[in-house]
N, C-alpha and C positions, 0 to 999 in steps of 0.2 A: 504494500500500500504506500502510495506516494504521500509523504508528509510535507506540507507547505512550510517553507522557512518562516521564522517569526518576522513580523513587520520591522523594517529598518526605519527608525526616525533619524533623519539626517540633520545634524545641528552644525552650522558653519560659524556661528558667532554666539557669544554669551547673551546677546540681546534677545535671542529666542529661547532662553533657558526656561522661563516660566511656562511657555507654550509646550515645550518638550516634556516638562514635568506633568502637565495636565494630560498630554497625549499618552504618556506611559501609565498614568493612573487609569486612563480609559481602556488602554490595551496592555494589561500587565505582562503579557508574553513578549511585548515589543522590546527591542534593544535600541538604545541611543548610540548612534555612530557619530563621534565628534572629530572635527578637523584639528589635527595636531597643531599646537601653537596658538590656536584661537579658542579652543574649548578646553576648559580645565579638567572636567571629569566626564567620562563617558563609559558605556559598557564595552565599546570597541572604538579604537582610534584609527584614523587613516590620514595619509599625507597628501595624496593626489585625488582630488575630488572627482574628476571625470573618470579616471580608471576605476575608482572604487564604486561609483554609481553604475558603470557599465558591467562590472563583475556581478553586482547585486541583481541587475536586470537580467543577465544571462542565466542566473540561477533561479529566476522567477520569484525573487524576493519582493514582496509588496514594499513600496517606498513612499514614505511621507517626508517630503523635503520642506524644512522650515526655512524657506528662501524664496527668491523671486522665481516665477515660472520660467523665465528665460534661462536661468542657470540649468535647470533640469532639462530643458529642451536642447540647449547646446551640447550638454554633456552626453545625453542619450541618443542624439540624432544618428551617430555613426553605427549604432547597434539595432536600430529599428528594422524589422523585417516583416514578421507575420503577426498581424493584429489579432489573430485567433488564439495566440498562445502568450501574448504579452501580459506581464503582471500589472497590478494596479500601481499607478504612479500619481501621487497627489501633491500639489504645492500648497503650502499653508503660510500665510503671512506671519511675520514675527509676533504680532499681537493676537493671532488666531482668529481675526475677524473675517478674513476672506479665504475660502478654501476652493481650490480649482482642481478637478479631476482632469489630468492631462492625457494619460494613457490607460488602456485597460478599463475604459468606462463601464463596459458590460462584463468585466471580469472582476468586479468588486470595487472599482474606483469610485463610481457614482454613489454606491451605497456607503462606502467608506467616507466620502466627502459629506454626505448627509448626516452620518452618525457623528462625525467630528463637529459639524456645524451645530447640531442639536446640543452637544455637550459643552461647546465653547461659546454658544450663543452667537455664532458667526453666520456667514452666508455661504452656501454651497452653490458655486457657479456651474450647474450642470447644463450642458449645451447639446447633448445628443437628441436627435429629432424625435425618436420614439418616446423618450421620457417626457419631452416638452409637450408633444401633442396627445399622447395616449396614456401617459403615466404608467408605462410598462416598457421594459427592455426585453424584447423577445429573444435576444441572443444571450441573455443572462437569467435563465430560469432558476427558480429557487431550489433548495435542497429537495431531493426526491423527484425531480423532473429533469429529463434530458432531451435535448433537441437532436433529432436524427440527421437532419440535413442542413447544418449551418452554412454550407456553401451556397445555398439558395436564398439566404436572408437578404442580401443586398438587392437582388432583383424583386423579391417579395415586398420589401419595404418601399422600393421605388414605386411599385404598382399601388401600394397602400396609400402612400403620400400623394399620389396622383388622383385619389378619389375612389379607390377600390373598396369594396365591401367584403366582409369575411363570413363564410359559412363555418360554423363551429360544429365539429363532430366529436362527441365525447364530452367529458366535463373535468375541469380543474378550477378550483376557486381563484387561483392567481390570474388565469386568463379570463374567466367569466366575470370577475369583478373589476376588470380594467375598463378603460374608456375606448377600447377598440370598436370600430363600427361593424356590428354583427348584422347579418341578414341571411334569411333562408335562401335567398336568391343570389348570394354573394359569388363573385367571379373568383375570389380567393378562398382558400380553405385552411383551417387549422384542425388537425385531428389528434386527439389524445387517446392512445391505445397501447396495449402491451404487445400487440401483434406486429410482426415485421412488415414495414411498408416502405415504398420508395416515394419520397417527396419530389417536388420540382419547383420551378421558379414561382409557381402560383399556389403551391401546397406545402405547408410546413407540418412535419410530423413530430409530436412530442410523446415521449415514453415515460409514464409514471413508474417509479421504482417500487412496484407492488409484488414482484415475484420473489419468492423465498426458495432458494435452492438448498436442499439437504443433501449431504454427501456422506459416504462411508467407504472405507477401503481397507485392504490388508496392510499389515505393517510393511513399510518401505516400498509402497507402490510407486511406480514411475509417475512423476507428476504429469507427464505428457498424456498418459493413459486417462487420468481423471479429468484433465482439462478437455481432452477430445471427447470424452463421454458426455460431459455437460454441454459442450458446444453442439454436439450431434443431436442430443435430446431437445435442446432449444430449437434447433433448425427444423427438426422433423415435426415439431408442434407449432411451427411458424411464430415463435416467440422471440422478441427482440432481446439481445444481450444487454441493451441499455436499460431494460426494465428490471434487471436483477438488482434487488435492494439488499439482499443478505445471503451469505453463504454460511451454513452452519453444520455442525456435526456433534458427536458425543464427546464428552470431555477427555476420555482416554485417548482421543486422537488430537489433543491440543498441541502435541509436539510433532505431528505428522507433517512432513515437508510437502507432501502432495496436497493436503488440505489447504495449507497456507498458500501454495502456488496457485490453486484454482481461485481462491478468494482474491489474491493479488491480481490475477488475470482480469478480474472484474473491478479492480480499483478499490478494494476494501480489505479489511482484516476479517478473518473468520471468527465466528461466534460459537460458543459451546454450551451444551446442556449436560447435566449429569443423567445417569440412567433412570433415576426416580422421576425426573422431569419428563423425560421422553416416554416413559411407561404410561404417564397420564394421557398420552395421545393414542394409546392402544385402541380405544373404541372407534377412532376415526381412520385407522390404517386400512389400506386396501390389500396389502400383502403381509399380514403379520407372520412372524416366524418363531416357532418354539426353539429352533436351533440358535437363533440370534439371542433369544431371551436367556438360554442356558449359558451363552458365552459372555454377554455383557450386561444382562439384567434388564433388558427392555425388548419388546417384540419387534421393534423396527428402528433402525438408525436413520437412514436417509429420509424416509417418509415422516418419521417422528420428529426429526430435526426441522424439516421443512414446515410442518404444521405448528410446532412450538414457536418458531420464529414468526409465522404469519399471524399467530394469535387465535383467540377463541372464535372470532368471526371469519377467520381465513378458511380456505377450502383446498383440498388436494386436487390439483387439476392434471398432474402427470404422476402416475404411480411409479413405483420403483423400476428403474432400468438398470441392467447389469452389463458390465464388461468383464473381462477375465478376472480382475482383482478389485473392482470398484463398483459402487452403486450410486445412483442419484435419483431424486424425486423433486417435484416442483409444486409449491402451493401458491395460491393467490391471496393476498391480503386486501382488505377493503380500502386501505389508505396506504400512501407511500411509507416505506419502512425506514426507520432510523436505526441502522445496524448497531450503532454505538450504545443503544439502550436495550439491546436484545441479548439474552443469555449472558455469558461472561467471556472475557478474552483469555488467551493464553497468558498466564502470569509472566511479567517481565521484571527482571532484576538488572538495573544498570549500576555497575560498579564504577564509581566516578572519583577520579582525582581532581580536586578543585584548585590545585596549585597552592601557593603560599598564602593566598587570601586576597590579593589584589584582583579586581575585576579584569583589568587588561591582561593578566596572566592566567585567566581561566579560558580554556579553549572553547571555540564556538560549539564544538560537538558536546562538551560537558554542559554548557549553558542550555543547549537544545534538549539534552536528555533530562536535565533538571526541570525544564519547562514542561516536558511531556509527562513527568511523573505525577502520580496522585499522592504518594506517600514518600516521606523523606526520613531516612534512618541515619543517625550520626551522633557523635559527641556534640552536645548542645552548642558549644562555642563555634563549631564549624558552620552550623546552620545560621547562627547569628551573623556570621561574616557574609552570608549570602544576601542579607538585607531584604529589600522589597521583592527580589526575584522569586521568593518562595511564598508570596502572598496567596492565601486560599488553599494551600496544600496542608496535608495532615503531617504534623511533626511527631517523630518518635525519638525523643532525646534520651541519651544514655551517657553515663559518666565514664571517666577514664578507668581502665581496668575491667570494663564490661564488654570486652571485644567479642568473645564468643556469644554472649547473650545478644549482643547487637546484630551479629551476622545471622544467628538463628531467627531473630525477629524479622529481619529483612527477607529471608528465604520463606518463612511461614506466611508473611503478608503477600508476597508474590504468588505463593501457591494458592491463595484465596482468589486469584484472578486480578490482582492489582498491579499497577505499574509503579514499581518501587525503585527509589534511588538510594543506594548505600554510598555515603559520601565520606571522604577522608581528605585531609589537607595533603599538599604535595602530590606525589604520584601514588595512587592507592595500591599499586603493584610492588612498591618498594617498602619493605618493612611495614606493611599495612594490611588492610582487610581482604584484598583480593585473594591472597594465598589461603586465608582461612575459609573463604567461601568454597573454594574447590576442595580443600581438605575435608570439610564437613560433608560435602556432597559425596566425595569418594569413600569416606569412612562409614557413613550411615546408610547409604543406598536407599533413601526415601523416594518412593515412586513419585510423589507430588513435587519433589524438588527436581527430579530428573526431567520432568516435562517443561521446566521453565525455559523461557528465552533469556539468555544471559549475554550482556554486552559490557565489556570492560573498556573504559576510555582513559587515556593517560592524562596526567597533570604535570605541570612543571614541578620537578622535585626540588627539595632543599639543596641537593647536590648541584643541580643546574642553576638555581637562583643564586647560590653563593658564588659559583664560578663566574656567572655573568656580572655580578656586582664587583667582583675582585679583578676581573680582566679576562685572562685565558689560562687558568692553572691546569685545565684538563686537556692541554694541547698534545699530550702524549699519554701513554698507558696509565690507567688509574683503576682503583677499586674502592668499594665501600665496605665498612666493617661496623657492625653494631656492637657497642660495648655493654649492652644489657645482658646480664647473665641470668635473667629470670627464666628464660626458655633454653638457653644454650650454656653448657658448663664453661666456667672461666678457663679451664685448661684448653678447651677447643678454641676459644677466642684468642688466647695467648699465642697458640701455634699459628693462627692465621695472621696475627699482627707480625710475628717473627718472619713468616714467609713473605708477606707484603713488603716489610722493611728491607729484607735481604734482596728482594726482587726490584727494589727501587721504584715502586709504584707511588704515584700521588695517592694519598689515602684520605677518604672522607669518613670521619667517625660520626655515626648516628648514635643517639642516646648516650652521649659522652658521660653524663653524670645524672644523678637524681638525688632526692633528699636522703635516701638511704645508701646509695652507691657513690662513694667518694674516692675509691682507691684505683679504679680501673684506668682512668686517664693518666694518673701518675705512672702507673706501670707501663702503659703504652708509650709515654714520653721516654722513659728509661730505655725501652727496647729500641726506639727509633734513634736515640742519640748514639747507640752503638753502631749504627749503619749509615748515618748521613751527617753532614756538617751541622755544627751548632747554629749556623746562620740560616739554615733552611727556613724559608718563609712559611708561617702558619697563619691561615685565615680563620678568624673567629667571627662567625656570622650568626647574629641573633635576631629573632622575630622577622625573618625575611618577608618582604612584601607588605609589611604592616606599618602603622604610624610610628612605632617605636623601633623600627629597624636600625641595627647598628652592625657595621662590618669594619673590622680592624685587622691589622697585621702585626705579628710579633715574630722575632727569631725563635726557632725551636727551643733553644736553651732558656728563653725567657717565658715560655708558656707556663701560665699559672693555672692549673686545673681548678683551684679554689674560686677563680673568678668566672668559671663556666657554669651555666645552669642547663636545665632540661630543655629549654627552648633554643638551644644553641647547636649549630653544626660546626665541627672543627675539621678543617681541611689542611693536611700537612703536605707540603710540596715534596717533590723528589729532589735528588741531589743536583738535578739540572734546572730546577725552578729558579726564576729570577724576579727581582723587583725593579721596575723602571718608573719614571715619572714623566708627566706631561705638564706643559706650562699652564694650561687652563685650570685655574683653581689649585695649582700645585698638587695635582692628583697623582697618587701612587697606584701602580697596577702590578699584579702578579701574573707571570706567564711561565709556561713550561715549553721550551723549544721542541719542535718536532724533528729538527734536523735539516731544515731548509738551508741554513747558512752553510753547512757542510756540502750540501748538494750543489749550491751555487758556486762554491769554491772549486769543486770537481769540474763543473760545467765550464768555468772560465779557464781552467787549466787545459781542457780539451780544445778550446778555441784559440789557445795561445796568447790570451790577453793577461794572464796572471804572471806577475814578475816574480 
């Protein structure tokens, strides 16, 4: 299922900050994109306005530009091509009083402009002819209704605006309640039907999404087989694929790739029912099966799922059809189906690294997954750092030391059919929760956990953040070592420090100290001093990416473990690591040479230019 990117609110100057704040309150999932050097705080920053806008447009991201219309027009002109697939682009004045839908008027821009105008008490300058004359945009039907022949809209609208009348076949409130000129003798026609039809320049076909497709299959069925079965059954019964409003099955198939593939083929996510829910449909089944009941606990999967999704007033219009390893059935609902409110989804667990805490250091993928989630599981401080981006979501706060409890809760919530985000600072795969997720799944073999969709997304680790703030200390081979002996015996840690020290790796020490552990960093310092110079630079990085961030350098011999706390990462350079300075602000930098200088010397020797 294609997921639309969150709205991008483009802020070019602080003069539009108040309007940007109001827009983000109106659209909580939206991200403020700020121009570097002119905008102080933003969810995402950019440096080149035209290139950034063009990239957003190419990825079909809805754009609200708090700027002059001309800026958006000039920036986006080079990438304009197909009006049928362009995203919504809206220009909003700094004060929010004038709102102009520029592109994608019938792909959400007109409605977006009207919604903004209502919230900001401004004026929406909608100029598309069908909206002005008939208070309807035929190329922008509401959810639950699809147009079959958009290629004929231009000529149809031309005939309509020239005085044509419309004969209406079928019914849909959106069309019936418009100001379109209807007449039983109309030369033009609009038909609302689930049947496959060919429209033309004088006939528009709309398909209500009232068909419920139930599917079942054997484990690891080829997705192509199930997709072809559903397509064939629709075709044989002269039913339009555009009328499919839901694809559903039994919950034991929630992790079946073929089921997800057929739903994705129709542009949606599959929905699932448990055996008890499907068995309630037994009296309405046309082909009940005792064999199926013995196997999964209900007398029919595909017919039962189709009926359950269509609701009590729905009816089975196509009984179970079979292929070699799959089945499908189709029910008709009295009203368009909203699949998101039917049954349950496959539970999803997003395992997210949010970085050190700064919004600009959180990846767009992490922000997107957090926006999609219904439930957030984390140490409470991490959720606080996310600010308004988690408004309206259910928080599940846990304290330090409750890692396993935290992960179990996330897995169990996802197993209930929820979209759960398990969040950690830094990179969640480095000394964090991701490992425990897979360890518990592997160890306990719980069926409901095995069916989950799991996605791990990286975050900027303390290692990367410290290196970036310091310069380039990771220019050559490096490693990380946790000094916490809560889960790893100190003897093992000590051997690893010795090996890394003798191998001359740059070493990042995670968990260097705690309130109870005060000796490990002292011991690590002693080992390192036996292998590298006393002057080796050590980076002490505390609270990276936060207001109280502090990064300092000391020679290895002067490292004082008593001045290090649990919020600090300690990075010790190799014997090759150097400190240099730049004039701007008398800034000091640490870097570890890769060997380019030696390579250049050899190169110049070969060309004969070296004396």
